[in-house]
C-alpha positions in Angstrom: -16.8 -11.6 32.9 -14.6 -8.6 32.1 -12.7 -10.7 29.5 -16.0 -11.4 27.6 -17.1 -7.8 27.8 -13.7 -6.6 26.5 -14.2 -9.0 23.6 -17.7 -7.6 23.1 -16.4 -4.0 23.0 -13.9 -5.0 20.3 -16.6 -6.7 18.3 -18.8 -3.6 18.4 -15.8 -1.6 17.2 -15.2 -3.9 14.3 -18.9 -3.5 13.3 -18.2 0.1 12.9 -15.0 -0.6 10.8 -16.8 -3.0 8.5 -19.6 -0.4 7.9 -17.0 1.7 6.2 -15.9 -1.2 3.9 -14.4 0.9 1.0 -14.9 -1.6 -1.8 -18.6 -2.1 -1.4 -19.2 1.6 -0.8 -17.2 2.7 -3.9 -18.8 0.1 -6.2 -22.3 1.4 -5.2 -21.3 5.0 -5.7 -19.7 4.5 -9.1 -22.8 2.7 -10.4 -24.8 5.7 -9.2 -22.7 8.0 -11.5 -22.3 5.4 -14.3 -23.5 7.8 -17.0 -20.3 9.9 -16.6 -18.1 6.9 -17.3 -19.7 5.2 -20.3 -18.1 5.4 -23.7 -15.3 7.7 -22.4 -11.7 7.0 -21.4 -11.5 6.7 -17.6 -8.5 7.4 -15.4 -8.6 6.4 -11.8 -6.5 8.1 -9.1 -7.0 6.8 -5.6 -5.3 8.2 -2.5 -5.3 7.3 1.2 -5.5 4.3 3.4 -8.4 2.8 1.6 -7.2 3.5 -1.9 -6.7 -0.2 -3.0 -10.1 -1.5 -2.0 -11.7 1.7 -3.4 -10.0 1.0 -6.8 -11.2 -2.6 -6.6 -14.7 -1.5 -6.0 -14.5 0.9 -9.0 -13.2 -1.9 -11.2 -16.1 -4.1 -10.1 -18.5 -1.4 -11.2 -16.8 -0.3 -14.4 -15.0 -3.4 -15.7 -11.6 -2.6 -17.3 -12.5 -2.0 -20.9 -12.4 1.8 -20.9 -10.0 2.3 -17.9 -6.8 3.7 -19.5 -4.8 4.0 -16.2 -5.2 3.5 -12.5 -3.0 4.9 -9.8 -3.2 4.1 -6.1 -1.2 5.9 -3.4 -1.4 4.4 0.1 0.6 4.0 3.3 3.0 1.1 3.6 0.8 -0.9 6.1 -2.0 -1.1 3.4 0.3 -1.8 0.4 -0.6 -4.6 -1.9 -0.4 -5.6 -5.6 -3.3 -5.3 -8.0 -3.4 -6.1 -11.7 -3.2 -3.0 -14.0 -2.7 -0.6 -11.1 0.4 1.5 -10.4 0.7 1.4 -6.6 2.8 4.0 -4.8 3.8 3.8 -1.1 3.8 7.0 0.9 4.5 8.1 4.4 1.9 8.7 7.1 1.3 10.6 9.3 4.4 12.5 8.2 5.1 13.0 4.5 8.3 11.5 3.0 10.2 11.2 -0.3 8.2 8.3 -1.5 5.0 10.4 -1.1 6.6 13.2 -3.1 7.3 10.7 -5.9 3.7 9.5 -5.7 2.4 13.1 -5.8 4.6 13.8 -8.9 3.1 10.8 -10.6 -0.4 12.0 -9.8 0.3 15.5 -11.1 1.8 14.1 -14.3 -1.2 11.8 -14.8 -3.8 14.6 -14.2 -2.0 17.1 -16.4 -2.2 14.7 -19.4 -6.0 14.6 -19.3 -8.0 16.2 -22.0 -11.6 17.4 -22.4 -12.7 13.9 -23.5 -11.2 12.2 -20.4 -12.9 11.3 -17.1 -11.0 11.3 -13.9 -12.4 9.2 -11.1 -10.7 10.5 -8.0 -11.1 8.3 -4.9 -10.1 9.9 -1.6 -9.8 8.4 1.9 -8.1 9.2 5.2 -4.4 9.9 5.1 -4.4 11.6 1.8 -3.1 14.9 3.2 0.1 13.3 4.4 0.5 11.0 1.5 0.5 13.6 -1.3 3.2 16.1 -0.4 3.6 18.6 -3.3 5.3 21.8 -1.9 3.9 25.0 -3.4 6.0 28.0 -4.5 9.6 27.9 -3.2 8.9 25.4 -0.5 10.7 22.1 -0.2 9.7 18.6 1.0 11.6 19.4 4.2 9.4 22.5 4.7 6.2 20.4 4.2 7.5 17.7 6.6 8.4 20.2 9.3 5.1 22.0 8.9 3.1 18.7 9.2 5.0 17.8 12.4 4.3 21.2 13.8 0.7 21.1 13.0 0.2 17.6 14.4 1.9 18.7 17.7 -0.1 21.9 18.0 -3.3 20.4 19.2 -5.2 22.0 16.3 -8.3 20.2 15.0 -8.1 18.4 11.6 -10.1 21.1 9.8 -7.7 23.8 10.9 -4.7 21.5 10.1 -6.0 20.8 6.6 -6.8 24.4 5.9 -3.1 25.2 6.5 -2.0 22.2 4.4 -4.1 23.3 1.5 -2.2 26.5 1.3 1.3 25.0 1.1 0.6 22.4 -1.6 0.3 22.4 -5.4 -2.3 19.5 -5.1 -4.4 20.4 -2.1 -7.1 23.0 -1.9 -8.4 22.4 -5.4 -5.0 22.2 -7.0 -5.5 18.8 -8.6 -8.8 19.9 -10.0 -7.0 22.8 -11.7 -4.3 20.5 -13.0 -7.0 18.2 -14.6 -8.4 21.2 -16.5 -11.3 20.5 -18.8 -11.5 16.8 -18.0 -14.6 15.6 -16.2 -13.7 14.9 -12.6 -15.9 12.7 -10.3 -14.6 12.7 -6.7 -15.8 10.1 -4.2 -14.7 10.5 -0.6 -14.5 8.4 2.5 -14.6 11.0 5.2 -12.5 11.1 8.3 -13.2 14.7 9.3 -15.9 16.5 11.3 -18.9 17.6 9.4 -17.7 15.7 6.3 -16.7 18.9 4.5 -15.4 17.9 1.1 -12.9 20.8 1.2 -11.3 19.3 4.4 -11.2 15.6 3.4 -7.7 15.0 2.3 -7.3 18.8 2.2 -9.6 18.9 -0.8 -7.3 18.1 -3.8 -10.3 18.6 -6.2 -12.3 20.9 -3.9 -11.2 24.6 -3.8 -10.3 25.7 -0.3 -12.8 27.8 1.5 -10.5 29.3 4.1 -10.0 33.1 3.7 -6.8 34.9 4.6 -8.5 36.0 7.8 -9.4 32.4 8.6 -5.8 31.3 8.1 -4.5 34.2 10.2 -6.9 33.2 13.0 -5.7 29.6 12.9 -2.1 30.7 13.1 -2.8 32.9 16.1 -5.0 30.5 18.0 -2.5 27.6 17.9 0.7 29.7 18.1 1.7 28.5 14.7 3.8 31.7 14.1 6.1 30.1 16.7 5.9 26.6 15.3 6.1 27.1 11.5 9.1 28.4 9.5 9.0 31.8 7.9 8.9 30.4 4.4 5.9 28.3 5.3 4.1 31.2 7.0 4.8 33.4 4.0 3.3 30.8 1.6 0.2 30.3 3.8 -0.5 34.0 4.0 0.7 35.3 0.6 1.4 32.4 -1.7 -2.1 31.6 -3.1 -2.0 31.6 -6.8 -4.9 32.0 -9.3 -6.8 28.9 -10.5 -7.5 28.3 -14.2 -11.0 29.6 -14.9 -12.0 26.9 -17.4 -12.7 23.6 -15.8 -14.7 20.6 -17.0 -17.7 19.0 -15.2 -17.1 18.5 -11.4 -19.1 15.9 -9.4 -18.3 15.2 -5.7 -19.9 13.1 -3.0 -19.0 11.8 0.5 -19.8 8.1 0.3 -18.6 6.9 3.8 -18.2 8.6 7.1 -17.7 8.3 10.8 -21.5 8.7 11.4 -22.3 5.7 9.3 -19.8 3.6 11.3 -21.1 5.0 14.6 -24.7 4.1 13.6 -23.5 0.6 12.8 -22.1 0.2 16.3 -25.3 1.5 17.8 -27.4 -0.9 15.7 -25.3 -3.9 16.6 -25.6 -3.1 20.3 -29.3 -2.5 20.1 -29.9 -5.7 18.2 -28.5 -7.6 21.2 -30.9 -5.8 23.6 -28.5 -3.1 25.0 -29.6 0.4 25.9 -27.3 2.8 24.0 -26.5 6.4 24.8 -24.7 8.6 22.3 -22.3 10.9 24.1 -21.3 12.8 20.9 -21.7 12.3 17.2 -18.3 14.1 16.8 -16.2 14.0 19.9 -13.2 16.4 19.4 -11.0 18.7 21.4 -8.4 17.8 23.9 -8.3 14.2 25.0 -8.4 14.9 28.7 -11.6 16.9 28.2 -13.1 14.0 26.2 -12.1 11.6 28.9 -13.8 13.7 31.5 -16.9 14.0 29.3 -17.2 10.2 29.1 -16.6 9.9 32.9 -19.3 12.5 33.6 -21.8 10.7 31.4 -21.0 7.4 33.0 -21.6 8.8 36.4 -25.0 10.2 35.4 -26.1 7.0 33.7 -28.9 5.4 35.8 -29.1 2.0 34.3 -26.8 -1.1 34.0 -25.8 -2.6 31.8 -25.4 0.2 29.3 -23.5 1.1 26.2 -22.2 4.7 25.8 -20.7 5.6 22.4 -19.1 8.4 20.5 -17.3 9.0 17.2 -14.9 11.7 16.1 -11.3 12.7 16.5 -9.7 14.2 19.6 -6.4 16.0 19.7 -3.3 15.7 21.8 -0.8 18.5 22.5 2.6 16.8 22.5 4.7 17.7 25.5 6.9 14.6 25.7 8.9 12.3 23.5 7.1 9.0 24.2 5.2 6.7 22.0 1.4 6.7 21.6 -1.6 8.2 19.9 -4.7 10.1 20.7 -6.9 6.9 21.2 -4.3 5.3 23.5 -4.0 8.6 25.5 -7.8 8.9 25.7 -8.2 5.4 27.0 -5.5 5.8 29.7 -6.9 9.2 30.7 -10.4 7.7 31.0 -9.0 5.0 33.2 -7.5 7.7 35.4 -10.7 9.7 35.7 -13.0 6.7 36.1 -11.4 5.4 39.2 -14.3 6.8 41.3 -17.0 5.2 39.1 -19.1 2.5 40.8 -19.3 -0.9 39.3 -17.2 -2.6 36.6 -16.7 -1.0 33.2 -14.8 -1.5 29.9 -13.7 1.4 27.7 -12.4 1.3 24.1 -11.1 4.1 22.0 -9.8 3.2 18.5 -8.9 4.5 15.1 -10.9 2.8 12.4 -7.8 2.6 10.3 -6.2 0.3 12.8 -3.3 2.7 13.3 -3.3 5.2 16.2 -0.5 7.7 15.7 2.9 6.3 14.7 2.2 2.9 16.3 0.9 -0.5 15.4 -2.0 -0.3 17.8 -5.5 0.9 16.8 -6.0 2.4 20.3 -6.6 1.4 23.9 -9.0 -1.1 25.5 -9.1 -0.6 29.3 -11.3 -1.7 32.1 -11.8 -0.9 35.8 -8.8 -3.0 36.8 -6.3 -1.3 34.3 -5.3 1.6 36.6 -4.2 -0.8 39.4 -2.5 -3.1 37.0 -0.5 -0.3 35.4 0.1 1.6 38.7 -1.0 5.2 39.4 2.6 6.5 39.3 3.3 4.8 36.0 0.1 6.2 34.5 1.1 9.8 35.5 4.6 9.3 34.1 3.2 7.9 30.8 0.7 10.8 30.4 3.3 13.4 31.2 5.6 12.0 28.5 2.9 11.1 25.9 4.2 7.5 26.4 0.8 5.7 26.6 1.8 2.9 24.1 4.3 1.4 26.5 2.1 1.7 29.5 -0.8 0.0 27.8 1.5 -2.6 26.2 2.8 -3.6 29.6 -0.8 -4.1 31.0 -2.1 -5.9 27.9 -4.5 -3.0 27.2 -3.6 -2.1 23.6 -6.3 -2.5 21.0 -4.6 -4.4 18.1 -6.5 -4.9 14.9 -3.9 -4.5 12.2 -4.4 -2.1 9.3 -8.1 -2.2 8.3 -7.9 -0.7 4.8 -10.3 2.1 5.7 -10.3 5.3 7.8 -13.3 7.2 9.1 -11.8 8.7 12.2 -12.3 7.2 15.7 -14.9 5.3 17.7 -15.3 5.2 21.5 -17.3 2.5 23.3 -18.0 2.4 27.0 -19.7 -0.6 28.6 -21.1 -0.1 32.1 -21.6 -3.6 33.6 
């Protein structure tokens, strides 16, 4: 029975992934704004894990007659070839030299636009890492070390991207400034809480809203003054430059999000007659707290069978040098906390991009037998060293989907049987 329920949990997860299908969403959104693209030269720049299908959707809507150039920047797992598109690989979740080359191409392209041009900017998850463009006197190494420090700090994504926006020539509205008087239409696939356009991809075409006091508070809260180098800290607090006052028309819309995918999971379960309880529409914070929240909700649930769901993005404070990701850690921590639950259960935590941390797994898929199969001592050792990938791999509890071509954060599904 558990084997079938594990399969069902994975199927529900894929319903959520498919609801964020980038091509279809982008095509529909471009048609909505078609008046901005007619009879004018159009340049497309797409960045992030969903950049190629987003460009494909835009081509379906516009045709190719007035598209003068198209650039796509994506991570290596989602690379592919498309006719008439310059495709650039870039590192993720940590920036690299190829990403810097891609960012330079994006800057050159945007700086060549005139008042008669239209820039269609398509943004999806992973953009922040894939477009390193160090500001001021900073170097690529500075941006790499800053990213690593931010990811290890346990800071939520909005705080991380607020910092990133202030050490980049592109982020925090930098690309919008570079595009000048051109019309810029930005369509975003959100992977952040609240779907704030300034946070998605660190807002290349959306001016940052973080004040100097906000930035100082983030640095203090997450001990970033101990984690970030002095040049990076100086750029964050004192390096903001002025933006050109004259810009062309700016249009921006979030066209896909975690909530849309969460709703798809809920609908799929309900259509099959399951009772569904939403634990959180944006589950964030420390993974152990999130695991305890799910365990508490499961213990309080009065009916069986039941489906408990959440969406969002948790954080992990790295203390070891093992291999894993936040979803794998959440799954293993839930298995640990759920040992006192009555009755069988299946729990899935997965990243909609199919890549959890620097691994080839989307997350973890555990059940009430996982703890005994892995071993209590092995679980504690894995959690102490952030080595959840190897623990779940040995027990056959990794969630493997391959790269999905989209990214709207994470989904959690708990089946109480």
